[in-house]
C-alpha positions in Angstrom: -43.0 -72.4 33.4 -42.9 -68.9 35.0 -43.5 -66.3 32.3 -43.5 -63.2 34.5 -41.1 -60.7 32.9 -41.3 -62.8 29.6 -45.0 -62.3 28.6 -47.1 -59.2 29.1 -50.3 -61.3 29.3 -49.4 -64.6 31.0 -47.7 -65.5 34.4 -47.4 -69.2 34.1 -47.8 -72.1 31.8 -48.3 -75.5 33.6 -47.4 -78.4 31.1 -48.7 -82.0 31.9 -48.0 -85.1 29.9 -50.8 -87.9 30.0 -50.5 -91.5 29.1 -53.8 -91.7 27.0 -56.5 -89.5 25.7 -58.8 -90.7 28.6 -55.9 -89.9 31.2 -55.7 -86.3 29.6 -59.4 -85.8 29.9 -59.6 -87.2 33.5 -56.7 -84.8 34.5 -58.4 -81.8 32.9 -61.7 -82.6 34.6 -60.0 -82.9 38.1 -58.2 -79.5 37.5 -61.6 -77.9 36.4 -63.5 -79.4 39.4 -60.7 -78.7 42.0 -60.3 -75.1 40.9 -64.1 -74.5 40.7 -64.5 -75.7 44.4 -62.0 -73.0 45.3 -63.9 -70.4 43.2 -61.4 -70.2 40.4 -63.4 -70.2 37.3 -61.9 -71.0 33.7 -62.1 -68.6 30.8 -62.3 -71.2 28.1 -60.9 -74.6 27.1 -59.8 -76.3 23.9 -59.2 -79.7 22.6 -61.0 -81.6 25.4 -63.2 -83.8 22.9 -60.0 -85.1 21.2 -57.9 -85.3 24.4 -54.6 -85.1 22.4 -53.8 -81.6 23.7 -56.1 -80.0 26.2 -55.8 -76.3 27.0 -57.4 -74.7 30.0 -57.2 -70.9 30.1 -57.4 -69.4 33.6 -56.3 -65.9 32.5 -52.7 -65.4 33.6 -52.2 -69.1 33.9 -52.7 -71.7 31.1 -52.7 -75.3 31.7 -51.5 -77.6 28.7 -52.2 -81.2 29.0 -50.4 -83.2 26.1 -50.1 -86.6 24.8 -46.3 -87.3 24.8 -46.0 -87.1 21.0 -47.9 -83.8 20.8 -45.8 -82.3 23.5 -42.6 -83.2 21.6 -43.9 -81.8 18.3 -44.9 -78.4 19.8 -42.0 -78.0 22.2 -43.6 -75.2 24.2 -40.5 -75.3 26.6 -38.3 -74.3 23.6 -40.6 -71.7 22.2 -40.6 -70.1 25.7 -37.0 -70.6 26.3 -36.5 -67.5 28.4 -39.0 -68.7 31.0 -37.9 -70.1 34.4 -38.8 -73.8 34.5 -39.7 -76.0 37.5 -40.1 -79.7 36.8 -42.2 -82.0 39.0 -42.3 -85.6 38.1 -44.9 -88.1 39.1 -43.7 -90.5 41.7 -44.6 -93.5 39.6 -42.4 -92.2 36.7 -39.6 -90.8 38.7 -38.0 -94.2 39.2 -37.8 -94.9 35.4 
């Protein structure tokens, strides 16, 4: 979600849906490690121990990693309806 012009403090939300708590944790760890190698440090994170909704705060970019039911419940896309959306689907799920 491109939040430029919509939020004064954020530029982007990246929203990801995992298939399990372990999957969410693995994705979060991969994001953290990959960005750290590039010198991009995270401000803070929330929800990692539970793995239902993991938030990774990189300042103007926030990554949300959800379980499907949590994503439907909170509906961040609806809350930030003025944002510009770009959808990218995993190749394994795009044929469904």
